[in-house]
N, C-alpha and C positions, 0 to 999 in steps of 0.2 A: 453244529457250531455251539460251543458253550460260552455263555456270557459270564464274565467275572462277577462275583458278588458285589453289589453296589456299595455296601458299607465297608468292605474290606479292601477296596482299591485305593492306593495312595495317589495315583494320578487321576484327577477328576476335571470335569468341565461342567458348566452350568446349562440347565435346560429351563426354559420358561414354561410353566404350567398354567392353563386357564381352565376354570370350572364354570359351568353354566347351570341354570335352573336350580333344582334341589341339591345338586352337588356343591354349588357355591355356598349354600347354607351350611354345609358340613365342612368344606375345605377352605372356604374363602374364595374370592374371585381370581386371585393371582398368587402364584407362588414361584419361587426359583429354587431349584434343588441341584445338588451335584450328582453327576453320574460318572461312571468310569470314562476316561478319555477315549477308550476304544468303542464306547457306545453301549447300548443295551436295547431291550425291546419294550414295547408298550406293556407286555405282560409283566416284565420286571418292575416297571414303574407302578403298575396297579398293585402288585404284591407289596411293594414297599409302602405305598400310601395306605393300604388297608391295615398293614401291621403298625404303622406309626400314628394312626388317627383313630381316636375313639369313635365308634360307629362308622368307621371307614369302609365296612363291608358293603355299603351302598354302591361303592365304585365297582364291585365285582358282579353286579347285576348284569345279566346278558343283554339287556336293552341299552346299556351305556356304551356309546360308541366313542372312538377316539379319532382325532385328526392330527396329522403332523404337518406343520407349516401350511395349514389351511387346506390340506388334502385329506379327505376321509380315508382312514386306514381300512384295508380289506379285512385284516385280522390282527390279533395281538402279537403276532410274530414280526410285525413291522419294526424296522430298526429306527432307533432314535440316537442322534449324535449331539454333542455339545453345541450350543448356540441355536438349537432348533426350538420351536414352539410346539407344545403338545396341548391340545384342547380336549377335554372330556365333556361329552354331550349326553345328557339323559334323553330319553324318548320325549318328543314334543308332541303335543296335540293342538289342533287348531280348529277353527270353525268359522 
């Protein structure tokens, strides 16, 4: 399955992005972006955010997980559609 290029698609829908921990320092806590109305993948979102944000490569770290509508994604091939919420979560430690 080939996903259309996010920036080249005339028909778009909005996705709400949430960032936590050190990611919020880089991207802000909340963002809304347009994606193709046909949808995209988490990998597509990551690539776009890395390319558009200075220092955005932090989002590409393997320890950063993603959740779609509060469900942890198994991998970056998970689909995202307009109206959904995607949260990016860095590794957390506690004690």
